[in-house]
All heavy atoms as an XYZ file, in Angstrom:
1058
protein
N     132.217     90.662    111.575
C     131.715     89.312    111.695
C     132.803     88.272    111.436
O     132.729     87.183    111.987
C     130.551     89.080    110.740
C     129.267     89.716    111.191
S     127.888     89.146    110.199
C     126.702     90.362    110.589
N     133.765     88.609    110.581
C     134.834     87.644    110.325
C     135.654     87.385    111.578
O     136.130     86.277    111.800
C     135.751     88.128    109.200
C     135.159     87.924    107.831
C     136.154     88.249    106.760
C     135.544     87.985    105.405
N     136.464     88.205    104.315
N     135.832     88.407    112.397
C     136.601     88.243    113.630
C     135.829     87.495    114.701
O     136.426     86.913    115.598
C     137.043     89.607    114.171
C     138.013     90.296    113.245
O     138.732     89.639    112.499
N     138.029     91.612    113.276
N     134.505     87.529    114.607
C     133.676     86.849    115.594
C     132.496     86.179    114.883
O     131.419     86.766    114.767
C     133.182     87.846    116.646
C     132.401     87.165    117.756
O     132.228     85.953    117.764
N     131.929     87.967    118.696
N     132.683     84.943    114.405
C     131.605     84.244    113.689
C     130.315     84.086    114.494
O     129.257     83.914    113.926
C     132.230     82.879    113.368
C     133.698     83.133    113.353
C     133.920     84.198    114.392
N     130.403     84.198    115.807
C     129.200     84.129    116.641
C     128.232     85.262    116.280
O     127.025     85.100    116.357
C     129.560     84.195    118.131
C     130.148     82.896    118.664
C     129.196     81.727    118.518
O     129.420     80.851    117.687
N     128.143     81.702    119.275
N     128.776     86.404    115.882
C     127.940     87.523    115.452
C     127.126     87.139    114.226
O     125.966     87.512    114.108
C     128.793     88.756    115.133
C     129.361     89.446    116.337
C     130.153     90.678    115.948
O     129.738     91.394    115.009
O     131.185     90.925    116.589
N     127.754     86.405    113.297
C     127.064     85.941    112.090
C     125.909     85.033    112.484
O     124.801     85.163    111.966
C     128.050     85.209    111.177
C     127.485     84.817    109.856
C     127.513     85.548    108.711
C     126.810     83.600    109.520
N     126.904     84.862    107.685
C     126.462     83.661    108.172
C     126.466     82.463    110.246
C     125.789     82.641    107.524
C     125.799     81.439    109.602
C     125.469     81.548    108.252
N     126.162     84.121    113.406
C     125.124     83.191    113.855
C     123.972     83.961    114.499
O     122.805     83.726    114.191
C     125.714     82.147    114.819
C     126.671     81.225    114.040
C     124.617     81.350    115.517
C     127.534     80.336    114.917
N     124.292     84.906    115.382
C     123.252     85.712    116.034
C     122.461     86.520    115.016
O     121.241     86.630    115.101
C     123.869     86.642    117.079
C     124.334     85.944    118.321
C     124.957     86.935    119.292
C     125.565     86.233    120.480
N     126.241     87.171    121.379
N     123.179     87.104    114.052
C     122.516     87.886    113.008
C     121.499     87.031    112.258
O     120.358     87.437    112.047
C     123.555     88.460    112.043
C     122.942     89.031    110.788
C     122.330     90.277    110.807
C     122.942     88.310    109.599
C     121.748     90.800    109.671
C     122.369     88.828    108.457
C     121.768     90.060    108.492
O     121.186     90.566    107.367
N     121.893     85.834    111.857
C     120.990     84.978    111.091
C     119.856     84.411    111.942
O     118.760     84.193    111.430
C     121.766     83.885    110.360
C     122.457     84.426    109.147
N     121.785     84.712    107.982
C     123.734     84.796    108.929
C     122.623     85.213    107.097
N     123.813     85.288    107.651
N     120.080     84.232    113.229
C     118.994     83.827    114.112
C     117.944     84.930    114.203
O     116.744     84.664    114.121
C     119.528     83.477    115.504
C     120.266     82.160    115.549
C     120.965     81.909    116.872
O     121.229     82.840    117.647
N     121.263     80.653    117.136
N     118.397     86.173    114.340
C     117.436     87.285    114.405
C     116.744     87.480    113.061
O     115.557     87.817    113.010
C     118.103     88.578    114.874
O     119.060     89.001    113.954
N     117.467     87.237    111.956
C     116.853     87.330    110.633
C     115.768     86.270    110.469
O     114.688     86.553    109.950
C     117.915     87.191    109.541
C     117.442     87.340    108.100
C     116.787     88.695    107.868
C     118.606     87.143    107.145
N     116.026     85.055    110.935
C     115.017     83.991    110.858
C     113.773     84.349    111.664
O     112.650     84.086    111.229
C     115.607     82.668    111.333
C     116.575     82.062    110.334
C     117.266     80.808    110.854
O     116.904     80.317    111.949
O     118.180     80.325    110.160
N     113.962     84.964    112.815
C     112.819     85.415    113.616
C     112.025     86.471    112.855
O     110.790     86.450    112.840
C     113.298     85.970    114.956
C     113.811     84.918    115.911
C     114.401     85.524    117.176
O     114.054     86.677    117.528
O     115.223     84.840    117.817
N     112.717     87.389    112.219
C     112.048     88.438    111.441
C     111.292     87.834    110.263
O     110.173     88.269    109.950
C     113.071     89.458    110.950
N     111.853     86.834    109.623
C     111.189     86.177    108.487
C     109.888     85.526    108.947
O     108.866     85.614    108.265
C     112.133     85.157    107.818
C     113.246     85.894    107.073
C     111.373     84.231    106.875
C     114.373     85.005    106.580
N     109.922     84.897    110.102
C     108.690     84.277    110.630
C     107.590     85.323    110.814
O     106.420     85.054    110.597
C     108.978     83.545    111.929
C     109.648     82.198    111.723
C     109.663     81.368    112.997
N     110.600     81.854    113.987
C     111.903     81.569    114.008
N     112.419     80.794    113.081
N     112.684     82.062    114.952
N     107.972     86.537    111.192
C     106.978     87.588    111.400
C     106.424     88.141    110.086
O     105.381     88.782    110.072
C     107.566     88.716    112.246
O     108.486     89.471    111.499
N     107.129     87.887    108.973
C     106.673     88.375    107.671
C     105.430     87.633    107.177
O     104.653     88.163    106.392
C     107.771     88.223    106.615
C     109.006     89.088    106.738
C     110.029     88.698    105.680
C     108.643     90.554    106.603
N     105.285     86.394    107.603
C     104.165     85.596    107.111
C     104.473     84.910    105.789
O     103.657     84.171    105.252
N     105.638     85.147    105.251
C     106.079     84.528    104.005
C     107.594     84.357    104.106
O     108.277     85.223    104.628
C     105.702     85.387    102.782
C     106.025     84.666    101.491
C     106.357     86.743    102.827
C     105.458     85.353    100.254
N     108.078     83.223    103.635
C     109.511     82.993    103.662
C     110.044     83.206    102.244
O     109.784     82.395    101.355
C     109.824     81.576    104.145
C     111.304     81.333    104.290
O     112.104     81.777    103.475
N     111.670     80.619    105.331
N     110.767     84.293    102.018
C     111.243     84.595    100.669
C     112.058     83.460    100.046
O     111.929     83.188     98.858
C     112.098     85.844    100.855
C     111.609     86.456    102.113
C     111.167     85.329    102.978
N     112.875     82.805    100.836
C     113.704     81.727    100.295
C     112.826     80.580     99.781
O     113.085     80.034     98.702
C     114.691     81.220    101.346
S     115.891     80.051    100.678
N     111.794     80.241    100.506
C     110.875     79.184    100.053
C     110.181     79.585     98.759
O     109.997     78.759     97.858
C     109.849     78.876    101.136
C     110.445     78.164    102.338
C     109.448     77.987    103.475
O     108.235     78.291    103.292
O     109.879     77.552    104.559
N     109.795     80.842     98.651
C     109.155     81.322     97.422
C     110.131     81.295     96.246
O     109.760     80.940     95.130
C     108.590     82.733     97.627
C     107.467     82.802     98.645
C     106.281     81.931     98.286
O     105.842     81.945     97.108
O     105.788     81.206     99.181
N     111.373     81.654     96.497
C     112.380     81.618     95.439
C     112.640     80.185     95.003
O     112.782     79.914     93.805
C     113.670     82.337     95.899
C     113.425     83.849     95.885
C     114.861     81.954     95.026
C     114.525     84.682     96.470
N     112.681     79.264     95.941
C     112.873     77.849     95.595
C     111.749     77.381     94.677
O     112.002     76.700     93.676
C     113.001     76.983     96.860
C     114.366     77.245     97.522
C     112.808     75.504     96.543
C     114.530     76.645     98.905
N     110.529     77.761     94.962
C     109.399     77.410     94.078
C     109.622     77.968     92.675
O     109.357     77.300     91.678
C     108.084     77.957     94.642
C     107.591     77.249     95.873
C     106.315     77.910     96.377
C     105.951     77.458     97.763
N     104.791     78.206     98.292
N     110.093     79.206     92.600
C     110.378     79.828     91.301
C     111.488     79.094     90.564
O     111.401     78.835     89.372
C     110.833     81.275     91.490
C     109.760     82.284     91.519
C     109.801     83.033     90.172
N     108.688     83.911     90.038
C     108.733     85.207     90.277
N     109.818     85.768     90.731
N     107.682     85.945     90.069
N     112.557     78.765     91.294
C     113.708     78.104     90.683
C     113.340     76.729     90.120
O     113.919     76.285     89.130
C     114.846     77.962     91.697
C     115.525     79.266     92.119
C     116.497     79.018     93.274
C     116.229     79.926     90.952
N     112.365     76.068     90.718
C     111.940     74.754     90.240
C     111.294     74.836     88.857
O     111.172     73.824     88.178
C     110.988     74.108     91.257
C     111.717     73.689     92.504
C     110.809     73.277     93.650
O     109.664     73.737     93.751
N     111.317     72.440     94.523
N     110.936     76.024     88.413
C     110.323     76.209     87.098
C     111.361     76.349     85.977
O     111.012     76.294     84.804
C     109.411     77.437     87.121
C     108.263     77.303     88.105
C     107.483     78.585     88.266
O     107.672     79.556     87.529
N     106.594     78.620     89.241
N     112.620     76.519     86.339
C     113.684     76.669     85.348
C     114.261     75.301     84.977
O     114.141     74.343     85.736
C     114.800     77.566     85.901
C     114.417     79.020     85.993
C     113.859     79.539     87.153
C     114.624     79.870     84.915
C     113.505     80.873     87.242
C     114.278     81.213     84.994
C     113.713     81.718     86.153
N     114.916     75.207     83.824
C     115.540     73.938     83.428
C     116.540     73.447     84.484
O     117.232     74.242     85.128
C     116.253     74.283     82.116
C     115.501     75.452     81.571
C     115.060     76.232     82.777
N     116.608     72.141     84.638
C     117.440     71.521     85.674
C     118.933     71.699     85.444
O     119.724     71.465     86.343
C     117.096     70.034     85.785
N     119.326     72.126     84.259
C     120.750     72.313     83.987
C     121.218     73.743     84.282
O     122.409     74.031     84.220
C     121.096     71.938     82.540
C     120.367     72.759     81.496
C     120.874     73.986     81.071
C     119.169     72.309     80.952
C     120.200     74.740     80.123
C     118.500     73.058     80.001
C     119.012     74.268     79.586
O     118.344     75.009     78.648
N     120.316     74.635     84.615
C     120.712     76.015     84.894
C     121.610     76.062     86.133
O     121.334     75.421     87.145
C     119.484     76.889     85.144
C     118.876     77.504     83.914
C     118.999     76.931     82.662
C     118.157     78.679     84.022
C     118.421     77.515     81.542
C     117.574     79.275     82.908
C     117.724     78.677     81.677
O     117.153     79.267     80.575
N     122.662     76.886     86.039
C     123.556     77.104     87.178
C     123.017     78.292     87.974
O     122.719     79.345     87.419
C     124.972     77.358     86.691
C     125.619     76.121     86.076
C     127.033     76.423     85.603
N     127.055     77.500     84.630
C     127.148     77.325     83.301
N     127.240     76.124     82.797
N     127.168     78.365     82.496
N     122.934     78.097     89.277
C     122.325     79.078     90.176
C     123.389     79.655     91.098
O     124.180     78.910     91.678
C     121.218     78.416     91.023
C     120.159     77.772     90.134
C     120.600     79.419     91.993
C     119.237     76.801     90.860
N     123.380     80.962     91.258
C     124.224     81.622     92.247
C     123.351     82.123     93.377
O     122.380     82.835     93.144
N     123.661     81.722     94.587
C     122.928     82.178     95.767
C     123.854     83.118     96.527
O     124.714     82.689     97.281
C     122.514     80.977     96.623
C     121.610     81.354     97.784
O     121.236     82.542     97.903
O     121.280     80.452     98.576
N     123.685     84.406     96.275
C     124.568     85.429     96.830
C     124.017     85.913     98.169
O     122.941     86.509     98.222
C     124.692     86.605     95.864
C     125.513     86.319     94.626
C     125.750     85.034     94.171
C     126.042     87.368     93.896
C     126.502     84.795     93.027
C     126.801     87.143     92.755
C     127.036     85.857     92.316
N     124.755     85.641     99.223
C     124.271     85.927    100.571
C     123.405     84.773    101.040
O     122.310     84.957    101.543
N     123.920     83.566    100.859
C     123.127     82.336    101.005
C     122.748     81.983    102.434
O     121.898     81.117    102.638
C     123.883     81.166    100.387
S     125.378     80.716    101.309
N     123.365     82.590    103.435
C     123.100     82.269    104.840
C     123.356     80.788    105.098
O     124.491     80.345    105.066
C     121.698     82.682    105.245
N     122.306     80.022    105.295
C     122.457     78.601    105.620
C     122.379     77.696    104.394
O     122.225     76.492    104.508
C     121.429     78.200    106.655
C     121.664     78.906    107.987
C     120.738     78.413    109.057
C     121.070     79.091    110.385
N     120.172     78.651    111.443
N     122.465     78.280    103.212
C     122.546     77.544    101.940
C     121.346     76.621    101.698
O     121.495     75.503    101.223
C     123.867     76.777    101.851
N     120.159     77.114    101.964
C     118.935     76.328    101.756
C     118.715     75.998    100.277
O     118.217     74.921     99.951
C     117.718     77.068    102.308
C     117.755     77.299    103.795
C     117.682     76.005    104.558
C     117.627     76.281    106.053
N     117.726     75.077    106.849
N     119.067     76.903     99.395
C     118.877     76.652     97.961
C     119.790     75.506     97.514
O     119.368     74.630     96.752
C     119.092     77.940     97.148
C     117.965     78.938     97.480
C     119.153     77.644     95.657
C     118.132     80.310     96.875
N     121.005     75.486     98.026
C     121.911     74.387     97.701
C     121.372     73.053     98.225
O     121.540     72.017     97.584
C     123.310     74.640     98.269
C     124.322     73.559     97.871
S     125.920     73.727     98.682
C     126.523     75.216     97.942
N     120.723     73.077     99.377
C     120.131     71.853     99.918
C     119.125     71.249     98.944
O     119.015     70.040     98.822
C     119.428     72.126    101.256
C     120.357     72.322    102.425
C     119.601     72.577    103.717
O     118.387     72.278    103.796
O     120.231     73.092    104.661
N     118.404     72.102     98.235
C     117.375     71.640     97.307
C     117.947     71.289     95.939
O     117.599     70.264     95.359
C     116.253     72.707     97.162
C     115.232     72.287     96.119
C     115.581     72.955     98.509
N     118.850     72.115     95.425
C     119.310     71.969     94.039
C     120.717     71.384     93.900
O     121.174     71.153     92.785
C     119.217     73.315     93.311
C     117.803     73.806     93.202
C     117.320     74.755     94.090
C     116.950     73.306     92.235
C     116.009     75.208     94.008
C     115.638     73.755     92.137
C     115.170     74.702     93.030
N     121.402     71.183     94.989
C     122.683     70.490     94.967
C     123.833     71.250     94.342
O     123.921     72.474     94.430
N     124.692     70.495     93.670
C     125.967     71.030     93.179
C     125.856     72.060     92.073
O     126.845     72.700     91.739
C     126.852     69.880     92.699
C     127.341     69.030     93.852
O     127.332     69.516     94.996
O     127.721     67.875     93.609
N     124.697     72.245     91.498
C     124.595     73.270     90.455
C     124.401     74.665     91.041
O     124.244     75.646     90.326
C     123.496     72.939     89.453
C     122.098     72.984     90.001
C     121.140     72.459     88.948
N     119.781     72.460     89.396
C     118.837     73.218     88.883
N     119.094     74.033     87.888
N     117.602     73.135     89.336
N     124.456     74.734     92.375
C     124.328     76.017     93.069
C     125.691     76.457     93.582
O     126.402     75.695     94.241
C     123.339     75.916     94.256
C     123.239     77.252     94.986
C     121.975     75.447     93.792
N     126.049     77.689     93.244
C     127.221     78.338     93.835
C     126.691     79.201     94.966
O     125.970     80.173     94.727
C     127.965     79.197     92.799
C     129.031     80.042     93.421
C     130.267     79.498     93.715
C     128.783     81.367     93.739
C     131.259     80.272     94.312
C     129.762     82.151     94.331
C     130.999     81.596     94.621
N     127.007     78.823     96.199
C     126.535     79.556     97.369
C     127.672     80.354     97.973
O     128.769     79.823     98.184
C     126.000     78.573     98.422
O     124.883     77.883     97.939
N     127.416     81.614     98.262
C     128.435     82.438     98.904
C     127.793     83.353     99.929
O     126.622     83.710     99.841
C     129.228     83.243     97.878
S     128.284     84.482     96.975
N     128.598     83.697    100.913
C     128.183     84.640    101.943
C     129.448     85.200    102.582
O     130.545     84.694    102.340
C     127.303     83.963    103.001
C     126.345     84.937    103.667
O     126.699     86.121    103.826
O     125.233     84.528    104.035
N     129.275     86.219    103.363
C     130.412     86.867    104.006
C     131.158     85.882    104.907
O     132.372     85.890    104.997
C     129.910     88.081    104.790
C     130.997     89.015    105.222
C     131.764     89.705    104.284
C     131.263     89.217    106.566
C     132.768     90.566    104.682
C     132.267     90.082    106.970
C     133.019     90.744    106.025
O     134.015     91.592    106.419
N     130.402     85.015    105.566
C     130.941     83.938    106.397
C     130.407     82.628    105.822
O     129.213     82.504    105.564
C     130.474     84.063    107.870
C     130.865     85.406    108.471
C     130.976     82.894    108.705
C     132.321     85.582    108.777
N     131.281     81.647    105.627
C     130.863     80.344    105.102
C     130.388     79.456    106.249
O     131.129     79.217    107.194
C     132.012     79.670    104.366
N     129.150     78.984    106.131
C     128.593     78.141    107.180
C     129.129     76.710    107.108
O     129.113     75.982    108.076
C     127.054     78.157    107.148
C     126.498     77.514    108.404
C     126.521     77.482    105.909
C     125.080     77.833    108.704
N     129.604     76.298    105.912
C     130.183     74.964    105.755
C     131.162     74.989    104.582
O     131.351     76.023    103.942
C     129.091     73.901    105.568
C     128.258     74.117    104.330
O     128.769     74.414    103.253
N     126.951     73.986    104.463
N     131.764     73.858    104.297
C     132.811     73.803    103.271
C     132.279     73.950    101.850
O     133.054     74.181    100.922
C     133.598     72.496    103.392
O     132.741     71.393    103.171
N     130.969     73.844    101.649
C     130.392     74.006    100.317
C     130.051     75.459    100.001
O     129.748     75.799     98.871
C     129.138     73.143    100.171
C     129.446     71.662    100.173
C     128.183     70.870     99.936
C     128.499     69.398     99.837
N     127.316     68.630     99.481
N     130.089     76.313    101.009
C     129.788     77.734    100.841
C     131.105     78.491    100.722
O     132.044     78.255    101.476
C     128.961     78.273    102.027
C     128.782     79.778    101.934
C     127.614     77.568    102.102
N     131.166     79.408     99.763
C     132.351     80.232     99.561
C     132.220     81.515    100.370
O     131.225     82.238    100.239
C     132.507     80.577     98.064
O     132.644     79.359     97.335
C     133.707     81.466     97.826
N     133.210     81.779    101.196
C     133.227     83.023    101.968
C     133.810     84.131    101.096
O     134.913     83.999    100.563
C     134.075     82.851    103.218
N     133.050     85.192    100.901
C     133.526     86.328    100.101
C     132.597     87.512    100.298
O     131.486     87.381    100.794
C     133.598     85.958     98.620
S     132.001     85.655     97.850
N     133.078     88.660     99.891
C     132.239     89.847     99.812
C     131.519     89.758     98.469
O     132.150     89.489     97.444
C     133.119     91.095     99.872
C     132.322     92.378     99.958
O     131.190     92.426     99.424
O     132.842     93.347    100.533
N     130.233     89.978     98.447
C     129.455     89.801     97.220
C     129.770     90.844     96.146
O     129.255     90.754     95.045
C     127.959     89.784     97.536
C     127.559     88.530     98.293
S     125.801     88.451     98.657
C     125.588     89.852     99.734
N     130.629     91.783     96.437
C     131.055     92.712     95.390
C     132.243     92.154     94.608
O     132.674     92.740     93.624
C     131.377     94.086     95.964
C     132.607     94.132     96.832
C     132.846     95.527     97.354
C     134.106     95.536     98.205
N     134.358     96.837     98.769
N     132.746     90.995     95.051
C     133.872     90.351     94.382
C     133.742     88.830     94.551
O     134.359     88.239     95.427
C     135.190     90.857     94.980
O     136.270     90.256     94.306
N     132.944     88.243     93.709
C     132.617     86.816     93.804
C     133.568     86.012     92.912
O     133.758     86.370     91.744
C     131.138     86.589     93.383
C     130.791     85.120     93.397
C     130.212     87.368     94.303
N     134.159     84.940     93.435
C     135.101     84.155     92.640
C     134.411     83.204     91.651
O     134.460     81.981     91.770
C     135.898     83.385     93.700
C     134.943     83.228     94.833
C     134.095     84.466     94.820
N     133.738     83.798     90.678
C     133.062     83.065     89.614
C     133.468     83.728     88.302
O     133.562     84.952     88.225
C     131.518     83.128     89.789
C     130.791     82.609     88.575
C     131.090     82.366     91.021
N     133.689     82.918     87.288
C     134.084     83.491     85.995
C     132.949     84.312     85.390
O     131.781     84.127     85.728
C     134.524     82.394     85.032
C     133.406     81.460     84.615
C     133.913     80.246     83.841
O     134.927     79.669     84.174
N     133.181     79.872     82.816
N     133.295     85.214     84.511
C     132.307     86.055     83.832
C     131.283     85.188     83.114
O     131.625     84.175     82.505
C     132.986     86.956     82.786
C     133.893     88.002     83.403
O     133.983     88.073     84.647
O     134.529     88.748     82.638
N     130.025     85.633     83.179
C     128.916     85.006     82.455
C     128.816     83.497     82.695
O     128.577     82.723     81.778
C     129.025     85.298     80.962
C     128.859     86.764     80.620
C     129.126     87.020     79.142
N     129.078     88.377     78.722
C     129.802     89.394     79.175
N     130.613     89.237     80.165
N     129.693     90.593     78.663
N     128.960     83.092     83.934
C     128.928     81.670     84.279
C     127.563     81.203     84.781
O     127.160     80.072     84.541
C     130.000     81.377     85.339
C     130.012     79.948     85.796
C     130.529     78.946     84.977
C     129.511     79.594     87.043
C     130.533     77.625     85.392
C     129.514     78.275     87.459
C     130.036     77.295     86.629
O     130.030     75.990     87.047
N     126.846     82.069     85.486
C     125.603     81.665     86.151
C     124.374     82.041     85.325
O     124.314     83.117     84.739
C     125.520     82.311     87.535
C     126.650     81.911     88.497
C     126.674     82.816     89.711
C     126.510     80.453     88.904
N     123.400     81.147     85.305
C     122.149     81.394     84.587
C     121.164     82.198     85.426
O     120.363     82.967     84.894
C     121.505     80.060     84.187
C     122.393     79.259     83.263
O     122.531     79.661     82.096
O     122.968     78.252     83.712
N     121.215     81.990     86.737
C     120.309     82.664     87.670
C     121.117     83.083     88.889
O     121.959     82.324     89.371
C     119.183     81.716     88.151
C     118.420     81.117     86.979
C     118.237     82.434     89.105
C     117.515     79.962     87.366
N     120.850     84.281     89.377
C     121.452     84.722     90.638
C     120.330     85.159     91.567
O     119.393     85.841     91.161
C     122.465     85.862     90.428
C     123.675     85.324     89.657
C     122.905     86.456     91.770
C     124.733     86.349     89.348
N     120.459     84.734     92.813
C     119.464     85.013     93.838
C     120.080     85.885     94.931
O     121.181     85.602     95.409
C     118.964     83.693     94.481
C     118.064     83.968     95.673
C     118.273     82.814     93.452
N     119.361     86.928     95.300
C     119.640     87.707     96.502
C     118.368     87.603     97.354
O     117.385     88.262     97.063
C     119.894     89.184     96.186
C     121.195     89.481     95.501
C     121.242     89.680     94.133
C     122.370     89.594     96.229
C     122.427     89.990     93.490
C     123.571     89.908     95.601
C     123.604     90.093     94.227
N     118.382     86.762     98.345
C     117.208     86.606     99.203
C     117.497     87.265    100.553
O     118.212     86.703    101.391
C     116.873     85.125     99.399
O     115.732     84.994    100.226
N     116.975     88.453    100.729
C     117.201     89.269    101.923
C     118.691     89.478    102.183
O     119.135     89.525    103.314
C     116.525     88.646    103.146
C     115.016     88.441    103.041
C     114.477     87.782    104.305
C     114.289     89.748    102.774
N     119.461     89.594    101.114
C     120.909     89.722    101.273
C     121.484     91.005    100.681
O     122.688     91.166    100.612
C     121.609     88.506    100.654
O     121.276     88.359     99.290
N     120.618     91.916    100.279
C     121.102     93.204     99.775
C     120.741     94.257    100.815
O     119.812     95.019    100.650
C     120.478     93.565     98.417
C     120.669     92.450     97.417
C     121.099     94.843     97.882
C     120.159     92.770     96.040
N     121.498     94.246    101.900
C     121.172     95.149    103.000
C     122.247     96.182    103.268
O     122.002     97.140    103.965
C     120.902     94.332    104.261
C     119.721     93.415    104.114
S     119.407     92.573    105.638
C     118.177     91.406    105.126
N     123.416     95.974    102.732
C     124.497     96.940    102.966
C     124.336     98.155    102.068
O     123.685     98.096    101.029
C     125.854     96.284    102.717
C     126.180     95.236    103.749
O     125.621     95.238    104.839
N     127.081     94.341    103.413
N     124.964     99.231    102.446
C     124.875    100.452    101.652
C     125.531    100.299    100.293
O     125.216    101.042     99.370
C     125.490    101.624    102.418
C     124.668    102.009    103.619
C     125.226    103.209    104.318
C     124.447    103.430    105.592
N     123.915    104.712    105.763
N     126.442     99.329    100.152
C     127.118     99.144     98.868
C     126.381     98.131     97.987
O     126.978     97.522     97.105
C     128.578     98.738     99.076
C     128.730     97.371     99.707
O     127.857     96.905    100.419
N     129.862     96.744     99.462
N     125.087     98.004     98.153
C     124.309     97.034     97.374
C     124.433     97.249     95.862
O     124.396     96.277     95.117
C     122.841     97.005     97.813
C     122.086     98.273     97.575
C     121.893     99.294     98.441
C     121.416     98.645     96.367
N     121.158    100.288     97.853
C     120.843     99.916     96.576
C     121.250     98.035     95.125
C     120.121    100.580     95.590
C     120.524     98.698     94.147
C     119.966     99.954     94.391
N     124.632     98.489     95.362
C     124.828     98.603     93.910
C     126.054     97.830     93.413
O     126.052     97.306     92.300
C     124.986    100.114     93.683
C     124.239    100.743     94.824
C     124.520     99.834     95.980
N     127.094     97.733     94.255
C     128.262     96.929     93.881
C     127.881     95.461     93.705
O     128.411     94.771     92.839
C     129.362     97.035     94.946
C     129.936     98.431     95.073
O     129.898     99.191     94.082
O     130.424     98.771     96.174
N     126.962     94.983     94.535
C     126.509     93.591     94.442
C     125.772     93.344     93.129
O     125.942     92.307     92.485
C     125.585     93.232     95.602
C     126.195     93.337     96.979
C     125.388     93.242     98.108
C     127.562     93.531     97.182
C     125.916     93.315     99.380
C     128.097     93.614     98.456
C     127.270     93.501     99.554
O     127.790     93.584    100.817
N     124.963     94.301     92.734
C     124.211     94.163     91.486
C     125.172     94.184     90.295
O     125.017     93.390     89.349
C     123.151     95.277     91.356
C     122.158     95.227     92.530
C     122.424     95.175     90.016
C     121.384     93.942     92.686
N     126.161     95.047     90.330
C     127.156     95.080     89.250
C     127.909     93.756     89.166
O     128.183     93.255     88.067
C     128.133     96.237     89.454
C     127.576     97.629     89.203
C     128.594     98.690     89.611
C     127.187     97.790     87.732
N     128.245     93.187     90.303
C     128.944     91.906     90.308
C     128.041     90.796     89.781
O     128.489     89.927     89.026
C     129.445     91.576     91.728
C     130.228     90.300     91.825
C     131.563     90.316     91.081
O     131.882     91.268     90.340
O     132.310     89.330     91.226
N     126.775     90.835     90.128
C     125.824     89.848     89.600
C     125.751     89.964     88.081
O     125.729     88.948     87.367
C     124.451     90.045     90.225
N     125.736     91.173     87.590
C     125.695     91.387     86.136
C     126.903     90.746     85.460
O     126.791     90.127     84.409
C     125.648     92.878     85.840
C     125.625     93.198     84.377
C     125.560     94.684     84.159
N     125.572     94.974     82.735
C     126.039     96.076     82.220
N     126.518     97.009     83.010
N     126.023     96.262     80.936
N     128.055     90.871     86.068
C     129.271     90.275     85.519
C     129.169     88.744     85.497
O     129.594     88.095     84.554
C     130.493     90.694     86.356
C     131.810     90.091     85.855
C     132.937     90.270     86.844
N     132.796     89.511     88.070
C     133.038     88.194     88.190
N     133.406     87.486     87.145
N     132.901     87.599     89.360
N     128.589     88.185     86.520
C     128.529     86.730     86.669
C     127.422     86.081     85.843
O     127.489     84.880     85.542
C     128.331     86.361     88.134
S     129.696     86.864     89.214
N     126.388     86.845     85.496
C     125.240     86.287     84.776
C     125.517     86.108     83.284
O     126.154     86.951     82.651
C     124.022     87.206     84.904
C     123.103     86.999     86.083
C     122.033     88.091     86.104
C     122.467     85.635     86.103
N     124.981     85.019     82.734
C     125.013     84.834     81.282
C     124.167     85.938     80.644
O     123.336     86.563     81.305
C     124.463     83.444     80.869
C     125.304     82.322     81.455
C     123.007     83.294     81.252
N     124.360     86.162     79.361
C     123.521     87.115     78.644
C     122.074     86.649     78.754
O     121.778     85.468     78.569
C     123.956     87.186     77.162
O     125.327     87.575     77.127
C     123.109     88.174     76.389
N     121.186     87.558     79.080
C     119.762     87.266     79.299
C     119.524     86.339     80.479
O     118.518     85.630     80.534
C     119.107     86.704     78.031
C     119.136     87.707     76.902
O     118.919     88.905     77.110
N     119.439     87.245     75.704
N     120.451     86.328     81.443
C     120.262     85.545     82.667
C     119.169     86.159     83.528
O     118.633     87.233     83.238
N     118.844     85.481     84.611
C     117.759     85.893     85.488
C     118.309     86.303     86.849
O     119.122     85.591     87.438
C     116.757     84.738     85.675
O     116.239     84.368     84.399
C     115.614     85.130     86.590
N     117.857     87.447     87.337
C     118.229     87.944     88.648
C     116.975     87.963     89.511
O     115.993     88.628     89.168
C     118.827     89.352     88.518
C     119.301     90.038     89.785
C     120.409     89.238     90.458
C     119.789     91.445     89.458
N     116.990     87.204     90.603
C     115.857     87.168     91.532
C     116.269     87.861     92.823
O     117.259     87.469     93.445
C     115.450     85.718     91.827
C     114.991     84.879     90.643
C     114.744     83.439     91.069
C     113.727     85.473     90.029
N     115.509     88.872     93.212
C     115.824     89.648     94.405
C     114.597     89.672     95.306
O     113.502     90.013     94.869
C     116.223     91.096     94.049
C     117.447     91.109     93.142
C     116.483     91.900     95.320
C     117.825     92.483     92.625
N     114.826     89.320     96.574
C     113.776     89.443     97.577
C     114.265     90.415     98.641
O     115.324     90.205     99.238
C     113.463     88.085     98.204
N     113.533     91.485     98.826
C     113.814     92.458     99.882
C     112.489     92.811    100.534
O     111.422     92.636     99.943
C     114.496     93.750     99.358
C     115.867     93.456     98.795
C     113.641     94.452     98.347
N     112.553     93.310    101.740
C     111.326     93.749    102.374
C     110.979     95.152    101.880
O     111.873     95.924    101.527
C     111.473     93.786    103.906
O     112.470     94.746    104.255
C     111.842     92.416    104.464
N     109.714     95.476    101.842
C     109.329     96.825    101.427
C     109.851     97.852    102.416
O     110.181     98.970    102.039
C     107.802     96.951    101.265
O     107.175     96.518    102.477
C     107.320     96.128    100.093
N     109.981     97.456    103.681
C     110.524     98.375    104.684
C     111.957     98.745    104.332
O     112.345     99.900    104.439
C     110.471     97.725    106.065
C     110.980     98.615    107.161
C     110.886     97.956    108.514
C     111.446     98.873    109.588
N     111.456     98.251    110.899
N     112.747     97.757    103.875
C     114.143     98.069    103.542
C     114.232     99.001    102.358
O     115.171     99.781    102.240
C     114.940     96.797    103.279
O     114.537     96.183    102.068
N     113.245     98.979    101.469
C     113.250     99.883    100.318
C     113.010    101.326    100.734
O     113.564    102.243    100.165
C     112.180     99.459     99.313
C     112.410     98.132     98.594
C     111.203     97.775     97.741
C     113.665     98.183     97.751
N     112.172    101.522    101.742
C     111.866    102.873    102.169
C     112.927    103.449    103.111
O     112.966    104.640    103.332
C     110.489    102.936    102.875
O     110.516    102.055    104.002
C     109.379    102.536    101.924
N     113.789    102.583    103.657
C     114.828    103.055    104.579
C     116.082    103.514    103.860
O     116.998    104.001    104.470
C     115.200    101.928    105.555
C     114.095    101.628    106.541
C     114.412    100.443    107.432
O     115.403     99.718    107.152
O     113.682    100.247    108.405
N     116.164    103.393    102.572
C     117.392    103.734    101.836
C     117.405    105.182    101.432
O     116.559    105.859    101.227
C     117.515    102.854    100.602
C     117.716    101.437    101.022
C     118.093    100.577     99.841
N     117.911     99.199    100.162
C     118.812     98.442    100.754
N     119.946     98.929    101.086
N     118.577     97.188    101.006
C-alpha cells in the first residue's frame, strides 16, 4: 500500500461499505464511549483510517495508520508507534487488528498505555472465527 496509496483508498472504501452492512458503525460507538471519559485523557487511535476520532476530540488524539491520510495522522506500522512509553490514557483499535501480527499491535499498545489505561477494540465476530 505504501507504493500505491490508491490501494489504501480502495481498501477503506470497501471497508466503509462493509461497515454499512453491519448495521452498526464501530467508530461511532467508540466515540460515544470516549465521550464518557475525562476531557484531558490522551487518546491513541491505532489504525485510524480517516481519523474520525480526531475530528471529534481534536489535538488530544494521536492518530496513526499504515498510510497517513493527512498531515495530522502519523504513518507507521502499529507494532512500532512513535509515542513515548505510558503516554496514552486510552487506545482504540476500531476494525484495525486484521493482520496476522495483531499480537504485536497489542504489545505495542501495552507499552504506550498508562498504568491502568483503557484499551478499546472493535472487531467483527467473523474476523474472530477466521483466525
